[in-house]
DRENPA-3360 file (N, C-alpha, C; in nm, 2 decimals, always signed):
BEGIN
1 = MRFQDGST = -6.91/-5.31/-1.69/-6.98/-5.35/-1.57/-6.98/-5.22/-1.48 ~ -7.10/-5.19/-1.44/-7.12/-5.07/-1.36/-7.13/-5.10/-1.22 ~ -7.17/-5.21/-1.18/-7.19/-5.24/-1.04/-7.11/-5.37/-1.00 ~ -7.06/-5.37/-0.88/-6.99/-5.48/-0.84/-7.03/-5.51/-0.70 ~ -7.08/-5.63/-0.67/-7.13/-5.65/-0.54/-7.01/-5.69/-0.45 ~ -7.04/-5.71/-0.32/-6.94/-5.73/-0.22/-6.87/-5.87/-0.23 ~ -6.93/-5.96/-0.30/-6.88/-6.09/-0.31/-6.76/-6.10/-0.41 ~ -6.75/-6.00/-0.49/-6.65/-6.01/-0.59/-6.52/-5.95/-0.53;
9 = QARQPSLA = -6.41/-6.01/-0.56/-6.28/-5.97/-0.52/-6.22/-5.89/-0.63 ~ -6.14/-5.78/-0.58/-6.07/-5.70/-0.68/-5.96/-5.79/-0.74 ~ -5.94/-5.77/-0.87/-5.84/-5.85/-0.94/-5.70/-5.80/-0.90 ~ -5.61/-5.89/-0.91/-5.47/-5.85/-0.88/-5.42/-5.76/-0.99 ~ -5.34/-5.65/-0.95/-5.29/-5.56/-1.06/-5.19/-5.64/-1.15 ~ -5.20/-5.60/-1.27/-5.11/-5.67/-1.37/-4.96/-5.63/-1.33 ~ -4.87/-5.71/-1.40/-4.73/-5.68/-1.37/-4.69/-5.54/-1.41 ~ -4.74/-5.49/-1.52/-4.72/-5.36/-1.57/-4.77/-5.25/-1.47;
17 = EQRARQQA = -4.89/-5.28/-1.41/-4.94/-5.18/-1.32/-4.86/-5.18/-1.19 ~ -4.81/-5.30/-1.15/-4.73/-5.31/-1.03/-4.60/-5.23/-1.05 ~ -4.53/-5.25/-1.16/-4.41/-5.18/-1.19/-4.43/-5.03/-1.20 ~ -4.54/-4.99/-1.26/-4.57/-4.84/-1.26/-4.59/-4.78/-1.13 ~ -4.66/-4.85/-1.04/-4.68/-4.81/-0.90/-4.54/-4.80/-0.83 ~ -4.46/-4.90/-0.84/-4.33/-4.90/-0.78/-4.24/-4.79/-0.83 ~ -4.25/-4.76/-0.96/-4.17/-4.65/-1.02/-4.22/-4.52/-0.97 ~ -4.35/-4.51/-0.96/-4.41/-4.38/-0.91/-4.37/-4.35/-0.77;
25 = LAEQQRQE = -4.37/-4.46/-0.68/-4.33/-4.44/-0.54/-4.18/-4.41/-0.53 ~ -4.10/-4.48/-0.61/-3.96/-4.46/-0.61/-3.93/-4.31/-0.66 ~ -4.00/-4.27/-0.76/-3.98/-4.13/-0.81/-4.02/-4.03/-0.71 ~ -4.13/-4.05/-0.64/-4.18/-3.96/-0.53/-4.07/-3.96/-0.42 ~ -4.02/-4.07/-0.38/-3.92/-4.07/-0.27/-3.79/-4.00/-0.32 ~ -3.75/-4.02/-0.44/-3.63/-3.96/-0.50/-3.65/-3.81/-0.50 ~ -3.77/-3.76/-0.54/-3.79/-3.61/-0.54/-3.79/-3.56/-0.40 ~ -3.85/-3.63/-0.30/-3.85/-3.58/-0.16/-3.70/-3.58/-0.11;
33 = ALAAEAAR = -3.62/-3.68/-0.14/-3.48/-3.68/-0.10/-3.40/-3.56/-0.16 ~ -3.43/-3.54/-0.29/-3.36/-3.42/-0.36/-3.40/-3.29/-0.30 ~ -3.53/-3.27/-0.27/-3.57/-3.15/-0.21/-3.51/-3.13/-0.07 ~ -3.50/-3.24/+0.01/-3.44/-3.23/+0.14/-3.29/-3.20/+0.13 ~ -3.22/-3.26/+0.04/-3.08/-3.23/+0.01/-3.06/-3.09/-0.03 ~ -3.14/-3.04/-0.12/-3.13/-2.90/-0.16/-3.15/-2.80/-0.05 ~ -3.25/-2.83/+0.04/-3.27/-2.75/+0.15/-3.15/-2.75/+0.25 ~ -3.09/-2.87/+0.27/-2.97/-2.88/+0.36/-2.85/-2.80/+0.29;
41 = AAEKKSST = -2.84/-2.82/+0.16/-2.73/-2.75/+0.09/-2.74/-2.60/+0.10 ~ -2.87/-2.55/+0.08/-2.89/-2.40/+0.09/-2.86/-2.35/+0.23 ~ -2.91/-2.43/+0.33/-2.88/-2.38/+0.47/-2.73/-2.38/+0.50 ~ -2.66/-2.49/+0.45/-2.52/-2.49/+0.48/-2.45/-2.38/+0.40 ~ -2.49/-2.35/+0.28/-2.42/-2.25/+0.20/-2.45/-2.11/+0.27 ~ -2.57/-2.09/+0.31/-2.60/-1.96/+0.38/-2.51/-1.95/+0.51 ~ -2.50/-2.06/+0.58/-2.43/-2.05/+0.71/-2.28/-2.03/+0.68 ~ -2.23/-2.10/+0.57/-2.09/-2.08/+0.53/-2.06/-1.94/+0.49;
49 = KKKILIGT = -2.15/-1.88/+0.41/-2.13/-1.74/+0.36/-2.13/-1.65/+0.48 ~ -2.21/-1.67/+0.58/-2.21/-1.58/+0.70/-2.08/-1.59/+0.77 ~ -2.03/-1.72/+0.78/-1.91/-1.74/+0.86/-1.79/-1.68/+0.78 ~ -1.79/-1.69/+0.65/-1.68/-1.63/+0.57/-1.69/-1.48/+0.57 ~ -1.81/-1.42/+0.57/-1.82/-1.28/+0.57/-1.77/-1.23/+0.71 ~ -1.81/-1.29/+0.81/-1.77/-1.25/+0.95/-1.62/-1.27/+0.96 ~ -1.56/-1.38/+0.91/-1.42/-1.41/+0.92/-1.34/-1.31/+0.84 ~ -1.39/-1.27/+0.72/-1.32/-1.17/+0.64/-1.32/-1.04/+0.71;
57 = GVTVGLVG = -1.43/-1.00/+0.76/-1.44/-0.87/+0.83/-1.34/-0.86/+0.95 ~ -1.34/-0.97/+1.02/-1.24/-0.97/+1.14/-1.10/-0.97/+1.09 ~ -1.07/-1.04/+0.98/-0.93/-1.04/+0.93/-0.89/-0.91/+0.88 ~ -0.98/-0.84/+0.80/-0.95/-0.71/+0.75/-0.93/-0.61/+0.86 ~ -1.01/-0.62/+0.96/-1.00/-0.53/+1.07/-0.87/-0.55/+1.15 ~ -0.83/-0.67/+1.17/-0.70/-0.70/+1.24/-0.58/-0.65/+1.15 ~ -0.59/-0.68/+1.02/-0.48/-0.64/+0.93/-0.46/-0.49/+0.94 ~ -0.58/-0.42/+0.93/-0.58/-0.27/+0.93/-0.52/-0.22/+1.07;
65 = LVATFYTV = -0.56/-0.28/+1.18/-0.51/-0.24/+1.31/-0.36/-0.26/+1.32 ~ -0.31/-0.38/+1.27/-0.17/-0.41/+1.28/-0.09/-0.31/+1.19 ~ -0.14/-0.29/+1.07/-0.07/-0.20/+0.97/-0.07/-0.06/+1.03 ~ -0.17/-0.01/+1.09/-0.18/+0.12/+1.15/-0.08/+0.13/+1.27 ~ -0.07/+0.02/+1.35/+0.02/+0.02/+1.46/+0.17/+0.03/+1.41 ~ +0.20/-0.05/+1.31/+0.34/-0.04/+1.25/+0.37/+0.09/+1.19 ~ +0.27/+0.15/+1.12/+0.29/+0.28/+1.06/+0.32/+0.39/+1.16 ~ +0.24/+0.39/+1.27/+0.25/+0.50/+1.37/+0.36/+0.47/+1.47;
73 = AKPENVTA = +0.37/+0.35/+1.51/+0.46/+0.31/+1.62/+0.60/+0.31/+1.59 ~ +0.64/+0.26/+1.47/+0.78/+0.25/+1.44/+0.81/+0.31/+1.30 ~ +0.86/+0.44/+1.30/+0.89/+0.50/+1.18/+1.01/+0.43/+1.11 ~ +1.01/+0.43/+0.98/+1.11/+0.37/+0.90/+1.24/+0.45/+0.91 ~ +1.36/+0.39/+0.91/+1.48/+0.46/+0.91/+1.53/+0.47/+0.77 ~ +1.56/+0.59/+0.72/+1.60/+0.61/+0.58/+1.73/+0.69/+0.58 ~ +1.82/+0.65/+0.50/+1.95/+0.72/+0.49/+1.94/+0.82/+0.37 ~ +1.99/+0.95/+0.40/+1.99/+1.05/+0.30/+2.13/+1.07/+0.25;
81 = VCTTKDGI = +2.15/+1.08/+0.12/+2.28/+1.11/+0.07/+2.27/+1.25/-0.01 ~ +2.38/+1.33/+0.01/+2.38/+1.46/-0.05/+2.43/+1.44/-0.20 ~ +2.36/+1.49/-0.29/+2.39/+1.48/-0.43/+2.40/+1.61/-0.50 ~ +2.48/+1.61/-0.61/+2.49/+1.73/-0.69/+2.36/+1.74/-0.78 ~ +2.35/+1.85/-0.86/+2.23/+1.86/-0.95/+2.23/+1.75/-1.05 ~ +2.35/+1.69/-1.08/+2.36/+1.58/-1.18/+2.34/+1.44/-1.12 ~ +2.31/+1.43/-0.98/+2.29/+1.30/-0.92/+2.42/+1.23/-0.87 ~ +2.53/+1.31/-0.86/+2.66/+1.25/-0.82/+2.66/+1.27/-0.66;
89 = VDQDDNCD = +2.70/+1.17/-0.59/+2.71/+1.17/-0.44/+2.82/+1.26/-0.41 ~ +2.80/+1.35/-0.31/+2.90/+1.45/-0.26/+2.90/+1.44/-0.11 ~ +2.99/+1.52/-0.05/+3.00/+1.51/+0.10/+2.87/+1.57/+0.16 ~ +2.84/+1.52/+0.28/+2.71/+1.56/+0.35/+2.71/+1.71/+0.39 ~ +2.82/+1.77/+0.41/+2.83/+1.91/+0.45/+2.76/+2.00/+0.35 ~ +2.77/+1.96/+0.22/+2.71/+2.05/+0.12/+2.56/+2.05/+0.12 ~ +2.50/+1.97/+0.20/+2.35/+1.97/+0.22/+2.31/+2.01/+0.36 ~ +2.41/+2.06/+0.44/+2.38/+2.11/+0.57/+2.35/+2.26/+0.57;
97 = ENYVRSHG = +2.24/+2.30/+0.61/+2.20/+2.44/+0.60/+2.30/+2.54/+0.66 ~ +2.34/+2.50/+0.78/+2.44/+2.59/+0.86/+2.57/+2.60/+0.78 ~ +2.62/+2.49/+0.73/+2.74/+2.49/+0.65/+2.73/+2.57/+0.52 ~ +2.62/+2.55/+0.45/+2.60/+2.63/+0.33/+2.59/+2.78/+0.36 ~ +2.52/+2.82/+0.46/+2.51/+2.96/+0.49/+2.64/+3.02/+0.54 ~ +2.72/+2.94/+0.61/+2.85/+2.99/+0.66/+2.95/+3.01/+0.55 ~ +2.92/+2.94/+0.43/+3.01/+2.96/+0.32/+2.95/+3.05/+0.21 ~ +2.86/+3.13/+0.24/+2.80/+3.23/+0.15/+2.69/+3.18/+0.06;
105 = GHVSGGFF = +2.64/+3.06/+0.09/+2.54/+3.01/+0.00/+2.40/+3.03/+0.06 ~ +2.30/+2.98/-0.01/+2.16/+3.00/+0.04/+2.08/+2.87/+0.02 ~ +1.97/+2.86/+0.09/+1.89/+2.74/+0.08/+1.75/+2.78/+0.03 ~ +1.69/+2.70/-0.06/+1.56/+2.73/-0.12/+1.49/+2.61/-0.16 ~ +1.38/+2.58/-0.09/+1.29/+2.47/-0.13/+1.36/+2.33/-0.13 ~ +1.45/+2.31/-0.04/+1.52/+2.18/-0.03/+1.64/+2.17/-0.11 ~ +1.68/+2.28/-0.18/+1.80/+2.28/-0.26/+1.90/+2.37/-0.18 ~ +2.03/+2.33/-0.19/+2.13/+2.41/-0.12/+2.23/+2.46/-0.23;
113 = FIPIGGGG = +2.25/+2.59/-0.23/+2.34/+2.65/-0.33/+2.46/+2.71/-0.26 ~ +2.58/+2.66/-0.31/+2.71/+2.71/-0.26/+2.78/+2.78/-0.38 ~ +2.84/+2.90/-0.35/+2.91/+2.97/-0.46/+3.03/+2.90/-0.51 ~ +3.05/+2.90/-0.64/+3.17/+2.84/-0.70/+3.28/+2.95/-0.68 ~ +3.40/+2.90/-0.65/+3.51/+2.99/-0.64/+3.54/+3.07/-0.76 ~ +3.57/+3.20/-0.75/+3.60/+3.28/-0.86/+3.48/+3.35/-0.92 ~ +3.37/+3.34/-0.85/+3.25/+3.41/-0.89/+3.18/+3.35/-1.01 ~ +3.19/+3.22/-1.04/+3.13/+3.16/-1.15/+2.99/+3.11/-1.13;
121 = GYNSYRYN = +2.92/+3.15/-1.03/+2.79/+3.10/-1.01/+2.78/+3.01/-0.89 ~ +2.68/+2.92/-0.89/+2.66/+2.84/-0.77/+2.65/+2.69/-0.81 ~ +2.70/+2.60/-0.72/+2.67/+2.46/-0.73/+2.55/+2.43/-0.65 ~ +2.46/+2.35/-0.70/+2.34/+2.32/-0.62/+2.34/+2.17/-0.58 ~ +2.29/+2.15/-0.46/+2.29/+2.02/-0.40/+2.15/+1.99/-0.34 ~ +2.12/+1.86/-0.33/+2.00/+1.82/-0.26/+2.01/+1.68/-0.21 ~ +1.92/+1.64/-0.12/+1.93/+1.51/-0.06/+1.85/+1.41/-0.15 ~ +1.91/+1.29/-0.16/+1.84/+1.17/-0.22/+1.81/+1.08/-0.10;
129 = YGGSGAIG = +1.68/+1.04/-0.08/+1.64/+0.96/+0.03/+1.63/+0.82/+0.00 ~ +1.71/+0.74/+0.06/+1.71/+0.59/+0.04/+1.81/+0.54/-0.07 ~ +1.87/+0.63/-0.13/+1.97/+0.60/-0.24/+2.10/+0.56/-0.17 ~ +2.19/+0.51/-0.26/+2.32/+0.47/-0.21/+2.43/+0.50/-0.31 ~ +2.55/+0.50/-0.27/+2.67/+0.53/-0.36/+2.78/+0.60/-0.28 ~ +2.90/+0.58/-0.33/+3.01/+0.65/-0.27/+3.03/+0.79/-0.33 ~ +3.11/+0.87/-0.26/+3.13/+1.01/-0.30/+3.20/+1.00/-0.44 ~ +3.15/+1.08/-0.54/+3.20/+1.08/-0.67/+3.12/+0.99/-0.77;
137 = QRVSGGSY = +3.04/+0.90/-0.71/+2.96/+0.81/-0.80/+2.82/+0.86/-0.81 ~ +2.76/+0.81/-0.92/+2.61/+0.84/-0.94/+2.53/+0.77/-0.83 ~ +2.43/+0.84/-0.77/+2.35/+0.78/-0.67/+2.27/+0.67/-0.74 ~ +2.25/+0.56/-0.66/+2.17/+0.45/-0.71/+2.05/+0.43/-0.63 ~ +1.93/+0.44/-0.69/+1.80/+0.42/-0.62/+1.76/+0.54/-0.55 ~ +1.66/+0.52/-0.46/+1.61/+0.63/-0.38/+1.52/+0.72/-0.45 ~ +1.49/+0.83/-0.38/+1.40/+0.93/-0.43/+1.44/+1.07/-0.38 ~ +1.41/+1.17/-0.46/+1.44/+1.31/-0.41/+1.32/+1.37/-0.33;
145 = TAPSNANV = +1.21/+1.29/-0.31/+1.10/+1.33/-0.23/+1.12/+1.28/-0.09 ~ +1.11/+1.37/+0.01/+1.13/+1.33/+0.15/+1.02/+1.24/+0.19 ~ +1.05/+1.13/+0.26/+0.95/+1.04/+0.31/+0.88/+1.11/+0.43 ~ +0.75/+1.08/+0.44/+0.67/+1.15/+0.54/+0.68/+1.09/+0.68 ~ +0.68/+0.96/+0.70/+0.69/+0.91/+0.83/+0.82/+0.82/+0.85 ~ +0.93/+0.89/+0.85/+1.06/+0.82/+0.86/+1.16/+0.90/+0.94 ~ +1.25/+0.83/+1.00/+1.37/+0.89/+1.06/+1.47/+0.90/+0.95 ~ +1.51/+1.02/+0.91/+1.61/+1.04/+0.80/+1.73/+1.09/+0.86;
153 = STKSGKTV = +1.84/+1.02/+0.83/+1.98/+1.06/+0.88/+2.08/+1.04/+0.77 ~ +2.19/+1.11/+0.78/+2.30/+1.09/+0.68/+2.38/+0.98/+0.71 ~ +2.47/+0.94/+0.62/+2.57/+0.83/+0.65/+2.65/+0.86/+0.77 ~ +2.68/+0.99/+0.80/+2.76/+1.03/+0.91/+2.68/+1.03/+1.04 ~ +2.55/+1.00/+1.03/+2.47/+1.00/+1.15/+2.39/+1.12/+1.19 ~ +2.41/+1.23/+1.11/+2.34/+1.35/+1.14/+2.19/+1.34/+1.10 ~ +2.10/+1.38/+1.19/+1.96/+1.37/+1.17/+1.91/+1.48/+1.07 ~ +1.84/+1.44/+0.97/+1.79/+1.53/+0.87/+1.64/+1.56/+0.90;
161 = QRGGFGIS = +1.57/+1.45/+0.93/+1.42/+1.46/+0.96/+1.38/+1.35/+1.05 ~ +1.30/+1.39/+1.15/+1.24/+1.28/+1.24/+1.11/+1.23/+1.18 ~ +1.08/+1.11/+1.22/+0.95/+1.05/+1.17/+0.84/+1.09/+1.26 ~ +0.72/+1.06/+1.22/+0.60/+1.09/+1.29/+0.51/+1.18/+1.22 ~ +0.39/+1.21/+1.27/+0.30/+1.29/+1.21/+0.31/+1.43/+1.27 ~ +0.28/+1.53/+1.19/+0.28/+1.67/+1.24/+0.41/+1.73/+1.27 ~ +0.52/+1.68/+1.21/+0.65/+1.74/+1.23/+0.66/+1.87/+1.15 ~ +0.75/+1.95/+1.20/+0.77/+2.08/+1.13/+0.86/+2.07/+1.01;
169 = GKSGGSGK = +0.94/+1.96/+1.00/+1.04/+1.95/+0.89/+1.17/+1.99/+0.93 ~ +1.19/+2.05/+1.05/+1.32/+2.09/+1.10/+1.39/+1.98/+1.17 ~ +1.51/+1.97/+1.15/+1.59/+1.86/+1.22/+1.65/+1.91/+1.35 ~ +1.70/+1.82/+1.42/+1.76/+1.86/+1.55/+1.90/+1.93/+1.53 ~ +1.91/+2.03/+1.46/+2.03/+2.11/+1.45/+2.09/+2.11/+1.31 ~ +2.04/+2.04/+1.21/+2.10/+2.04/+1.08/+2.02/+2.12/+0.98 ~ +1.92/+2.19/+1.03/+1.84/+2.27/+0.94/+1.72/+2.21/+0.88 ~ +1.67/+2.25/+0.77/+1.54/+2.20/+0.71/+1.57/+2.07/+0.64;
177 = SGGS = +1.46/+2.00/+0.63/+1.47/+1.87/+0.55/+1.44/+1.91/+0.40 ~ +1.45/+1.80/+0.32/+1.44/+1.82/+0.17/+1.33/+1.90/+0.12 ~ +1.20/+1.87/+0.15/+1.09/+1.93/+0.08/+1.02/+2.03/+0.16 ~ +1.06/+2.06/+0.28/+0.98/+2.15/+0.37/+1.02/+2.29/+0.36;
% end
């Protein structure tokens, strides 16, 4: 039938056609909802990333500032113990430049050399920084490298090296420090 006049009414859609239309509308609404949800998720993710990036930057900056403050403002206190060349703790005087020179010894590169009685050569001594032990025992822990930003003193309280930047390595009356 090619022509339909105005008196004819359109037939009702079949049950299958009605279901197909409903499914098509439901699918279209579902697609629109998914697209809207994806847009909201992308916006939220972008916003969250920006907040995390800003928060991370602020946190790293604050940690760096605090670390710098503690590094510069408060030098570490380190105890130096005088040891023999074999790592045995000895009396602090053997690592005091003035004491060594007054007993005929010499100081070279952080090592202190005191002559052995009877002309048999020299005993060498050096500081161990941060180690511990009693006189006559092997030093435990520590390092033979002088710390850079620390207040170094002996067990008897004599200052070996002051902390801070730009120091000359000389102590307040006890001579040179370990590596200077």
